[in-house]
N, C-alpha and C positions, 0 to 999 in steps of 0.2 A: 369656900375659899373665894370663889369668884366674886361674890358682892359683900361679902362680911369684911368691913375693913373699919378701923378704929374710927369711931364717933359716927358710924353710918346708922346706928340706931337712934341718933339724936333726931328731934322734930325739925324738920325743915319746911320752909315755904316754898311753894312752886312760883317761879317767876313769871310775870305776865309777858316777857319778852317773846317774841314770834321770831327772831333772826339772831343769828350771832352777833351782828353789829349792835343790835339794841341790848345785847346782854354784855358786851364788852369781851366777845369771845372772838379769837382769830384762828384762821386755818393755819396750823404750823408749816406747812410747806411753803407759806408766804415769807417765813421767816427763815427757814432751813431749806433752801431750794435743793431738790435732789433728795431728800431723807426718804429712806425706805419705808413705804406703807404697806402693810400685810394685814389690812383692816379685816379681821376675821366675820365680823359680824354683819358687814355688808354682802357676804357671799354665803356660800353652802358649808364652808371649811370650817366649822365650828361644832360644838355640843349639840346644838339643836337640829343640825342637818339641813338647815334652811336659812334664808336671810331673814334676819331679826328685825320686826316691826320697828321703825323709826329710822333705820339705817337704808338710806335711799342712795347714797354714794360713798365711796373709800375715802373718806375724808378725815382727818385729826383735827378736832376743834379743843381748844383750851382757852381759858382765860389770859388775856394778855401777858400778865407777870409770870404766869406758870409757862406759857410758850416761850418767853424770852429765857427762862431759866432752862428749859429743855434746849434750846438753841446753845445755850453755853456748854450743856453737858455734851452734844454732838461736835462742838468745837475741841473740848477737851479729849475726847476719844478720837477725833480724827488726827490729832497730833501723835496719838500712839498706834496708829494704823488700823484703828476699829471704827466701827459706826453703829448707830441705834437702829433697830428694826421695831416699827410700831405696830402692835396688835390692837389696841383699843385706846380711846380717849374719852372724850365728852359721850355721855351716854345718855339718850333721853329718859325720863322718868317712866315713860309709859314702855319703854323697851325693857326696863328692869320688871315691871310687871308681867311682860311676856315670859321673862326667865322664870319667874315664881311660877306661873300657870304651867310651864314646861316640866317643872319639878314635881308638880302635883300630879301631872299625867304619868302614873307608874306604867301604863301599857306601853308607853314609847321608851324602849330601851336599846334602840338601834346604835347610841353613842358609847354604851358601856364599856366595851373592850377596849377602845381608845381613851375614854376620858375618867371612868370610874371605875375600872375592873375590880377594885378591892373594897368598894364601898356600895351597900345598897343604895339605890335610886331614893327610897324613902327616907334616908337619913341626909340626904344632900341640904335639906332645909334647916339641918342641926348643925350650924357652923360654916356651912359651905358657900349655900346661897341665902342671902337675907332680901328682905322687902324694900330696903332703901340702898342706895349705893354713893359712894364719894365720887363716882364717875359722873354722876349727873350733876354735881357741884363743879364740874368743868377743871378740877385742879388734880385729878388722878389719872396716871396713865399707865398701861401695861406695855412693857416692851422687852425686846432681847437685844442680844449682842451678836455682831457681825465682824469677822475677821476680815480686813482689807489688805493684809500686807503684802499679800502674794499676786495682787492686781484684782481679778474678780473677787467680790466679796462672797463669804460663805458664813453660814449659821454655825454660830459657836454652840458647842456642846455644855447645855445646862443641866443635864441628867434627867430632865424630863421635857416634855412639850409644853405649850401654853395651854391652860386651863385644864390641866391634869389634876384632878381631884383626888390627892393621895397626900399622906405625909411625907411622901419621897420629894414633893414639891416644896416642902418648907425650905425657906432659905438656908437655914442652919442644920438641914438633914446629915445625919451621920452615915446615911447607907448611900452616898454618893461617893464618886472616885475623887482622889486628890486633884486631878485636873479639874473636874466638875465644879469642886468647891472654889478652887482659884478662879474659874469663870465667873461665877456668881459674886466672888468678893470683888472682882474688877467692876462689875456693873454696879454693885452695891456703893463702892467708894466714889464712883463718877457721879453717881446720882445723889449721894449724900453731900458731896462737895458744893453743888447747888442748890441745896435746901429741900431736896426730896427724902422723905421717910420711906421705908421699905415695910409691907405688911408680911409679918414674919411667916406665915402660912402660904405666901405666894412669891417665889423670887423675882417674877415680873412684875410685881404691882407696886408702885410709888405714888406717893401723894405729897404735893408741894406744901410746906409748912412756914408759917401759918397760912391757911387757907385764905384766899381774898375774900370768898364769900360763903362762909362755914355754914350759915343758917338758910341759904338760898340754893334751891334745885332748879333745874331748867327742864323744858319738855318739848323745844322745838325740834324737829327732824334733822338729822344729818343729811345733807343734800347738795 
């Protein structure tokens, strides 16, 4: 689920860009001041249990038109008393390779209980983790929803946590509660209204369509 996105199997070229500016990529926080960043791969609170190579700072980078669309989503939700919580944005190509290497290491099972309790790790490369990612094209974002109507924002219950490798995380799962289904639908509708398409196996995963650079991936670090 984590990396397998529509179109991710297509061949892409790695850009020679060494910085976000060279790639036309922006820091979302500059467009949406105060947006909540919970960038899991820049810390140890993720399925690998360690900082992921390529993530040197907890920043959200996206191509300019994608970032602008995400800013509009935030504005739309803010009017309803809600906000976005960002988990991952642009992902360097070499970071994706580190995920694949982790998936091949069957001796490392420390994250099983939290992230894939019902799936053998040996099966994660079969539809869950792929060798290329739409995140590396800087048009895909992983996010959740915050309820800010009562003052301090609190995480909205989506039925699973981020990066939960299980059918329960499928956006249209029949095994979640009606309230969780409504929460997922609220996020889905807000994202779709600004041009983002959901990946059906992950309620948190959205790609801006049409992608600005569908044949180009990037590999500079997040810093």
